[in-house]
C-alpha positions in Angstrom: 76.5 36.6 -7.3 73.6 34.9 -9.0 71.1 36.8 -11.1 67.6 35.4 -11.5 64.8 36.0 -14.1 61.3 34.6 -13.6 58.9 33.8 -16.5 55.8 31.8 -17.2 53.1 33.9 -15.4 49.8 34.8 -17.0 46.1 34.7 -16.8 44.4 31.3 -16.1 41.0 30.1 -15.1 40.4 28.5 -11.7 41.4 24.8 -11.8 43.9 25.4 -14.5 47.7 25.1 -14.5 50.8 27.2 -15.0 54.5 26.4 -15.1 56.8 29.1 -13.8 60.5 29.1 -14.6 63.5 30.8 -12.9 66.7 31.1 -15.0 69.9 31.8 -13.2 73.2 33.2 -14.5 76.6 32.0 -13.5 78.1 28.6 -12.7 77.4 28.6 -8.9 73.7 28.0 -9.1 73.9 24.4 -7.9 75.2 25.3 -4.4 72.2 27.3 -3.4 68.9 26.4 -1.8 66.3 28.0 -4.0 62.9 29.4 -3.1 59.6 30.7 -4.6 57.7 33.5 -2.8 54.6 35.4 -3.8 53.1 38.8 -2.9 49.5 39.9 -3.4 48.4 43.6 -3.4 48.3 44.9 0.2 49.8 41.7 1.7 53.2 40.7 2.9 55.5 38.6 0.8 55.0 35.0 1.7 56.8 31.7 1.3 55.6 29.3 -1.3 58.2 26.5 -1.8 61.9 25.7 -1.6 64.3 23.1 -2.8 67.6 21.9 -1.6 70.8 22.2 -3.6 70.6 18.7 -5.1 66.8 18.6 -5.3 66.6 15.9 -2.6 64.4 17.9 -0.3 61.4 20.1 -1.0 59.3 22.3 1.3 55.9 23.8 0.7 53.5 26.3 2.3 50.4 24.6 3.7 48.3 26.6 1.3 49.9 25.1 -1.8 51.0 21.6 -0.7 49.5 18.9 -2.9 48.9 21.4 -5.8 52.4 22.9 -6.5 55.6 21.1 -7.3 59.1 22.7 -7.2 62.0 21.2 -9.1 65.4 22.2 -10.4 67.9 21.3 -13.1 71.3 22.3 -12.0 72.9 21.5 -15.4 70.5 24.0 -17.1 70.6 26.6 -14.2 66.8 26.5 -13.8 64.3 26.0 -11.1 60.6 25.4 -11.9 57.3 25.8 -10.1 54.5 23.6 -11.5 51.2 25.0 -10.3 48.1 22.9 -10.7 44.5 23.3 -9.5 44.9 27.0 -9.3 42.6 29.1 -7.1 41.8 32.8 -7.2 43.7 33.1 -3.9 46.9 32.2 -5.7 46.8 35.5 -7.6 50.0 37.3 -6.9 53.4 38.3 -8.2 55.7 35.3 -7.9 59.4 35.7 -7.1 62.4 33.4 -7.3 65.2 33.9 -4.7 68.4 32.4 -3.3 68.7 31.3 0.4 71.9 32.8 1.8 71.5 32.0 5.5 72.0 28.6 7.1 69.1 28.8 9.5 65.8 27.1 8.6 63.6 30.1 8.5 61.2 30.6 5.6 61.3 34.4 6.0 62.0 36.5 2.9 64.7 38.2 5.1 66.9 35.0 4.7 66.7 35.1 0.9 68.4 37.3 -1.7 69.2 37.8 -5.4 65.5 38.4 -6.0 64.2 38.3 -9.6 61.8 40.9 -11.0 58.8 38.6 -10.5 56.2 37.2 -12.8 52.5 38.0 -12.4 50.0 35.1 -11.9 46.2 35.9 -12.2 43.6 33.3 -11.5 40.0 34.1 -12.5 37.0 32.5 -10.8 
């Protein structure tokens, strides 16, 4: 099993940038599709981005495409979410997770090994 720990969240002004990191334990990190999700108060947990096991394919929610970039370094057991041009609507707790189902759904139900999350707050 993979254990994940998110870091890098904080308070930033609109238009600014943050870089979130997800550190994974174990030596099996490289075999998993990895995803980032976020959850704002009173809202459902929503898909943000995902990356294939070798980093060759990336996927983004329409709301963040062009502003966020997901990447991974399998040798260092890390996955990163670079967030640029941040908006107040991006305010949420951000979670890293492992995709454990073969189907192409972006639902949180198809991911597991959730980290504890890191809070991102964007002021206007």
